[in-house]
MARSESE-283866 format. One line per 10 residues: number of its first residue (from 1); their letters; for each residue x, z, y of N, C-alpha, C. Coordinates in Angstrom, 2 decimals. Each point is the difference from the previous one (the first is absolute). Layout:
// MARSESE-283866
NUM	a	X:Z:Y:X:Z:Y:X:Z:Y | ... .
***
This chain:
// MARSESE-283866
1	mlfstkaeyg	-15.83:-35.46:8.14:-0.56:-0.84:-1.04:-1.23:0.71:-0.55 | -1.06:-0.72:-0.10:-1.25:0.59:-0.46:-0.47:-0.73:-1.24 | -0.15:0.72:-1.10:-0.52:-0.58:-1.22:-1.51:0.18:0.01 | -0.70:-0.92:-0.62:-1.46:0.04:-0.01:-0.51:0.82:-1.20 | -1.32:0.06:-0.11:-0.61:0.68:-1.14:0.33:-0.72:-1.30 | 0.38:-1.28:0.07:0.41:-0.70:-1.23:1.15:0.75:-0.65 | 1.01:0.37:0.79:1.15:0.72:-0.55:-0.40:1.40:-0.45 | -0.73:0.71:0.83:-0.38:1.37:-0.36:-0.85:0.03:-1.27 | -1.06:-0.78:-0.04:-0.89:0.01:-1.15:0.69:-0.58:-1.23 | 0.81:-1.03:0.19:0.71:-0.61:-1.11:1.01:0.95:-0.62 .
11	vrlmvelgrq	0.69:0.76:0.82:0.95:1.00:-0.53:-0.77:1.09:-0.74 | -1.12:0.43:0.54:-0.81:1.01:-0.69:-0.50:-0.54:-1.35 | -0.38:-1.25:-0.04:-0.41:-0.64:-1.24:1.13:0.00:-1.01 | 1.20:-0.39:0.45:1.16:-0.04:-0.89:0.36:1.41:-0.50 | -0.06:1.00:0.87:0.31:1.37:-0.42:-1.00:0.45:-1.07 | -1.26:-0.31:0.19:-1.00:0.40:-0.99:0.24:-0.71:-1.33 | 0.37:-1.27:0.03:0.35:-0.70:-1.24:1.21:0.66:-0.66 | 0.97:0.42:0.81:1.17:0.69:-0.52:-0.36:1.34:-0.61 | -0.90:0.71:0.64:-0.43:1.31:-0.51:-0.71:-0.13:-1.34 | -0.68:-1.11:-0.21:-0.78:-0.19:-1.22:0.64:-1.01:-0.96 .
21	sdrgpvslts	1.29:-0.25:0.16:0.66:-1.04:-0.78:-0.02:0.25:-1.51 | -0.13:1.25:-0.41:-0.02:0.31:-1.43:-1.40:-0.11:-0.61 | -0.99:-0.34:0.80:-1.39:-0.04:-0.47:-0.52:-1.40:-0.26 | 0.84:-1.01:0.11:-0.46:-1.37:-0.19:-0.58:-0.56:1.29 | -0.72:-1.12:-0.10:-0.55:-0.63:1.21:-0.95:0.94:0.75 | 0.08:-0.05:1.32:-0.81:0.85:0.85:-0.95:-0.88:0.79 | -1.26:0.36:0.05:-0.98:-0.80:0.75:0.15:0.24:1.50 | -0.25:-1.05:0.75:0.04:0.15:1.46:-1.10:0.94:0.48 | -1.11:0.02:-0.71:-1.09:0.90:0.38:0.47:1.45:-0.04 | 0.73:0.38:-1.05:0.47:1.38:-0.10:1.03:0.31:1.09 .
31	iaetenlpls	0.84:-0.98:0.33:0.98:0.21:1.08:-0.71:0.13:1.34 | -1.00:-0.85:0.23:-0.77:0.07:1.24:-0.65:1.37:0.16 | -0.54:0.53:-1.10:-0.64:1.32:0.05:1.02:1.11:0.19 | 1.11:-0.07:-0.74:1.03:1.03:0.09:0.61:0.06:1.40 | 0.29:-1.17:0.56:0.68:-0.08:1.29:-0.96:-0.12:1.18 | -1.29:-0.08:-0.29:-1.03:-0.16:1.04:0.29:-1.25:0.86 | 0.20:-1.12:-0.68:0.30:-1.27:0.65:-1.06:-1.03:-0.35 | -0.23:-0.98:0.87:-1.02:-1.02:-0.29:0.43:-0.94:-1.14 | -0.86:-0.11:-1.01:0.30:-0.81:-1.17:0.27:-1.46:0.37 | -0.80:-0.57:0.88:0.18:-1.42:0.35:1.37:-0.24:0.64 .
41	ylehlvaklr	0.49:0.96:0.77:1.31:-0.13:0.64:1.10:0.12:-1.06 | -0.16:0.90:-0.96:0.98:0.15:-1.07:0.08:-1.27:-0.84 | -1.12:-0.68:-0.20:0.01:-1.26:-0.75:0.87:-1.03:0.70 | -0.10:-0.05:1.32:0.82:-0.92:0.80:1.49:0.36:-0.12 | 0.30:1.29:0.08:1.39:0.45:-0.06:0.61:-0.20:-1.37 | -0.76:0.29:-1.05:0.55:-0.12:-1.35:0.29:-1.46:-0.32 | -0.73:-0.93:0.59:0.29:-1.42:-0.20:1.38:-0.34:0.56 | 0.33:0.55:1.16:1.33:-0.22:0.59:1.10:0.63:-0.86 | -0.27:1.17:-0.52:0.97:0.70:-0.84:0.21:-0.73:-1.33 | -1.05:-0.61:-0.52:0.14:-0.82:-1.22:0.85:-1.23:0.27 .
51	radlvtstrg	-0.25:-0.68:1.12:0.80:-1.19:0.34:1.48:0.34:0.16 | 0.29:1.21:0.41:1.39:0.45:0.18:0.58:0.57:-1.31 | -0.74:-0.10:-1.08:0.43:0.52:-1.31:0.30:1.50:0.02 | -0.77:0.73:0.77:0.15:1.45:0.05:-1.01:0.71:-0.89 | -1.14:-0.64:-0.25:-1.01:0.53:-0.90:-0.47:-1.10:-0.94 | -0.54:0.41:-1.13:-0.61:-0.92:-0.95:-1.43:0.45:-0.24 | -0.81:-0.90:-0.50:-1.39:0.34:-0.24:-0.38:-0.29:-1.44 | -0.99:0.74:-0.48:-0.57:-0.19:-1.32:-1.50:-0.11:0.18 | -0.58:-1.04:-0.58:-1.45:-0.19:0.11:-0.72:0.77:-1.09 | -1.29:0.16:0.21:-0.84:0.61:-1.02:-0.47:1.39:0.37 .
61	aqggyrlarp	-0.78:0.57:-0.93:-0.60:1.31:0.24:1.05:1.09:0.23 | 1.11:-0.07:-0.70:1.07:0.98:0.16:1.10:-0.53:0.90 | -0.30:-1.03:0.77:1.00:-0.65:0.84:0.27:0.75:1.29 | 0.88:-0.58:0.77:0.37:0.58:1.27:1.38:-0.48:0.39 | 0.70:0.80:0.76:1.32:-0.36:0.51:1.03:1.02:-0.41 | 1.23:-0.47:-0.10:1.13:0.87:-0.28:1.22:-0.57:0.71 | 1.03:0.80:0.11:1.24:-0.45:0.61:0.64:-1.07:-0.88 | 0.60:-0.99:0.63:0.65:-1.08:-0.75:1.34:0.44:-0.57 | 0.58:1.03:0.56:1.26:0.54:-0.51:0.05:1.49:0.37 | 0.95:0.73:-0.54:0.06:1.45:0.27:0.08:0.32:1.50 .
71	ageiemlevv	-0.63:1.09:0.38:-0.05:0.41:1.41:1.38:0.17:0.61 | 0.97:0.41:-0.79:1.36:0.17:0.50:0.69:-1.30:0.35 | -0.55:-1.11:-0.45:0.58:-1.32:0.29:-0.73:-0.73:1.13 | -1.00:0.63:0.58:-0.77:-0.62:1.08:0.39:0.63:1.32 | 0.64:-0.80:0.86:0.38:0.46:1.34:-1.20:-0.16:0.93 | -0.13:0.93:0.92:-1.13:-0.07:0.92:0.10:-1.19:0.95 | 1.20:-0.53:0.20:0.13:-1.22:0.81:-0.76:-1.14:-0.65 | 0.08:-0.11:-1.33:-0.74:-1.05:-0.71:-1.50:0.14:0.21 | -0.48:1.22:-0.08:-1.43:0.27:0.13:-0.47:-0.34:1.41 | 0.70:0.51:0.99:-0.41:-0.24:1.39:0.07:-1.48:0.35 .
81	ealegpvvpm	1.05:-0.70:-0.44:0.10:-1.42:0.30:-1.07:-0.80:-0.74 | -0.38:0.41:-1.20:-1.08:-0.68:-0.71:-1.32:0.11:0.75 | -0.19:1.13:0.66:-1.26:0.26:0.69:0.00:-0.46:1.46 | 1.11:0.19:0.69:0.07:-0.25:1.44:0.75:-1.27:0.36 | 0.81:-0.53:-0.92:0.89:-1.09:0.34:1.34:0.57:0.43 | 0.89:-0.84:0.52:1.33:0.47:0.38:-0.06:1.14:1.03 | 0.88:0.97:-0.17:0.08:1.12:0.92:0.91:-0.42:1.15 | -0.57:-0.17:1.18:0.78:-0.37:1.18:-0.41:0.89:1.15 | 0.95:0.39:0.85:-0.30:0.96:1.06:-0.72:-0.59:1.21 | 0.13:-1.29:0.22:-0.62:-0.65:1.16:-0.52:-1.37:-0.42 .
91	ecfheepegr	-1.01:-0.48:0.71:-0.57:-1.30:-0.33:1.03:-1.13:0.11 | 0.98:0.15:0.88:0.97:-1.06:0.21:1.04:-0.09:-1.11 | -0.01:0.98:-0.91:0.96:0.00:-1.10:-0.61:-0.63:-1.24 | 0.83:-0.60:-0.78:-0.41:-0.49:-1.31:1.19:0.15:-0.94 | -0.32:0.12:-1.26:1.05:0.24:-0.98:0.34:-1.31:-0.71 | 1.28:-0.28:-0.09:0.46:-1.18:-0.72:0.10:0.36:-1.48 | 0.09:-1.01:-0.87:0.08:0.29:-1.43:1.14:0.96:-0.39 | 1.08:0.01:0.74:1.11:0.89:-0.33:-0.26:1.43:0.43 | -1.15:0.26:0.62:-0.32:1.35:0.42:0.48:0.36:1.39 | 0.61:-0.95:0.70:0.46:0.28:1.36:-1.15:-0.19:0.98 .
101	vqcshlgdtd	-0.02:0.81:1.04:-1.03:-0.10:1.02:0.48:-0.92:1.10 | -0.83:-0.96:0.34:0.32:-0.92:1.09:-0.99:0.22:1.13 | 0.42:-0.24:1.21:-0.86:0.17:1.16:-0.32:-1.38:0.57 | -1.26:-0.26:0.27:-0.39:-1.30:0.54:0.46:-0.19:1.43 | 0.52:1.05:0.63:0.49:-0.10:1.38:1.46:-0.45:0.08 | 0.63:-0.24:-1.12:1.42:-0.34:0.01:0.30:-1.28:0.77 | -0.97:-0.87:0.14:0.19:-1.24:0.76:-0.19:0.19:1.49 | -0.35:1.20:0.44:-0.22:0.25:1.42:1.30:-0.12:0.79 | -0.10:0.08:1.27:1.05:-0.27:0.99:1.44:0.18:-0.45 | 0.40:1.21:-0.33:1.41:0.20:-0.35:0.24:0.05:-1.51 .
111	gtcatkflwm	-1.04:-0.23:-0.79:0.16:-0.04:-1.44:-0.01:1.36:-0.68 | -0.27:1.07:0.75:-0.01:1.33:-0.57:-1.28:0.73:0.37 | -0.64:0.58:-0.97:-1.17:0.84:0.27:0.52:1.39:0.33 | -0.38:0.52:1.13:0.54:1.28:0.48:-0.35:1.17:-0.92 | -1.08:-0.10:-0.74:-0.43:1.13:-0.82:0.21:-0.22:-1.50 | 0.63:-1.10:-0.37:0.16:-0.32:-1.42:0.68:1.12:-0.77 | 1.04:0.59:0.55:0.74:1.07:-0.68:-0.93:1.16:-0.36 | -0.83:0.41:0.94:-0.94:1.09:-0.24:-0.96:-0.35:-1.12 | -0.61:-1.18:0.06:-1.02:-0.37:-0.98:0.62:-0.25:-1.37 | 1.24:-0.42:-0.04:0.68:-0.13:-1.29:0.19:1.37:-0.63 .
121	rvhsgvtsal	0.34:1.00:0.81:0.15:1.36:-0.52:-1.33:0.57:-0.48 | -1.05:-0.26:0.76:-1.33:0.47:-0.40:-0.38:-0.65:-1.35 | 0.19:-1.29:-0.08:-0.30:-0.74:-1.24:0.80:0.57:-1.16 | 1.28:0.21:0.21:0.87:0.51:-1.05:-0.44:1.39:-0.45 | -0.34:0.85:0.94:-0.42:1.36:-0.33:-1.28:0.03:-0.81 | -0.98:-0.79:0.43:-1.29:-0.01:-0.70:0.16:-0.60:-1.40 | 0.67:-1.14:-0.09:0.14:-0.63:-1.32:0.87:0.86:-0.92 | 1.00:0.66:0.53:0.83:0.88:-0.83:-0.82:1.17:-0.54 | -0.86:0.57:0.84:-0.85:1.11:-0.44:-0.96:-0.46:-1.09 | -0.60:-1.16:0.18:-0.94:-0.52:-0.99:0.72:-0.39:-1.28 .
131	rgttleelve	1.15:-0.65:0.14:0.78:-0.41:-1.17:0.53:1.22:-0.76 | 0.30:1.07:0.71:0.57:1.20:-0.60:-1.04:0.96:-0.55 | -1.25:-0.38:0.03:-1.07:0.86:-0.52:-0.70:-0.73:-1.13 | -0.05:0.62:-1.16:-0.69:-0.62:-1.13:-1.41:0.56:-0.12 | -0.81:-0.74:-0.70:-1.35:0.46:-0.28:0.04:1.30:-0.80 | 0.95:0.11:-0.91:0.13:1.22:-0.81:0.18:1.23:0.89 | 0.78:-0.13:1.07:0.19:1.14:0.92:-1.32:0.40:0.65 | -0.81:-0.98:0.38:-1.29:0.31:0.61:-0.95:0.63:-1.01 | 0.04:-0.47:-1.24:-0.84:0.58:-1.04:0.40:1.45:-0.23 | 1.29:0.25:-0.12:0.47:1.37:-0.19:-0.35:0.89:1.19 .
141	fsrsgalred	0.15:-0.53:1.19:-0.36:0.75:1.20:-1.49:0.37:-0.02 | -0.83:-0.95:-0.41:-1.45:0.26:-0.03:-0.36:1.04:-1.05 | 0.82:0.13:-1.02:-0.27:0.97:-1.07:0.51:1.39:0.31 | 1.13:0.08:0.69:0.67:1.30:0.10:0.07:0.60:1.40 | -0.45:-0.68:1.00:0.01:0.59:1.33:1.08:-0.56:0.88 | 0.27:0.70:1.06:0.84:-0.49:1.09:1.48:-0.05:-0.36 | 0.68:-0.89:0.69:1.45:-0.09:-0.06:0.56:0.38:1.36 | 1.20:0.54:-0.01:0.69:0.24:1.26:0.51:-1.33:0.53 | 0.44:0.00:1.24:0.51:-1.22:0.61:1.17:-0.59:-0.77 | 0.81:0.86:-0.63:1.16:-0.50:-0.75:-0.37:-0.51:-1.39 .
151	gsrtaspa	-1.30:0.04:-0.33:-0.45:-0.52:-1.28:-0.13:1.03:-1.10 | 0.49:1.23:0.24:-0.14:1.03:-1.02:-1.40:0.59:0.05 | -0.42:0.55:-1.12:-1.36:0.53:-0.10:-0.10:1.39:0.63 | -1.15:0.24:0.60:-0.29:1.35:0.46:-0.54:0.78:-1.19 | -0.06:1.29:0.12:-0.52:0.82:-1.09:-1.46:-0.35:-0.26 | -0.35:-0.15:-1.27:-1.40:-0.29:-0.36:-0.82:1.26:0.16 | -1.25:-0.16:0.47:-0.86:1.18:0.13:-0.23:0.63:-1.37 | 0.00:1.30:-0.05:-0.18:0.71:-1.28:-1.43:0.06:-0.41 .
***
């Protein structure tokens, strides 16, 4: 599964909003400069994030964007789906409203897609990882350094 720059840049945008959440609205220009990202692309991404109720905006000279709710309440699955659409492992898969993955090949000869089991596991693993990661964790990671694979922190440089 390959995510596009929409997901990468959008997550970086959200992390920067999380890092600056105590400072009030943040301008996209400052985020573009801090993250070295194209402003016009961030404008496109922030519109998607607003539609998903993940960020809010304030107009005016002191305006900008802020998180719509605390970073600890924002799952990365929400962010990625707002930017990329449904997370599916193969083009032939689509997600039903109940969150189950269906394969468009189910109507083929014997009624069974030979690889459905594999792609269901891939889908489950990716969505579980995204659902199990909050924006707050990414903000903390960006502030304090690396984490071990088990999620515990490595020693901070002195």
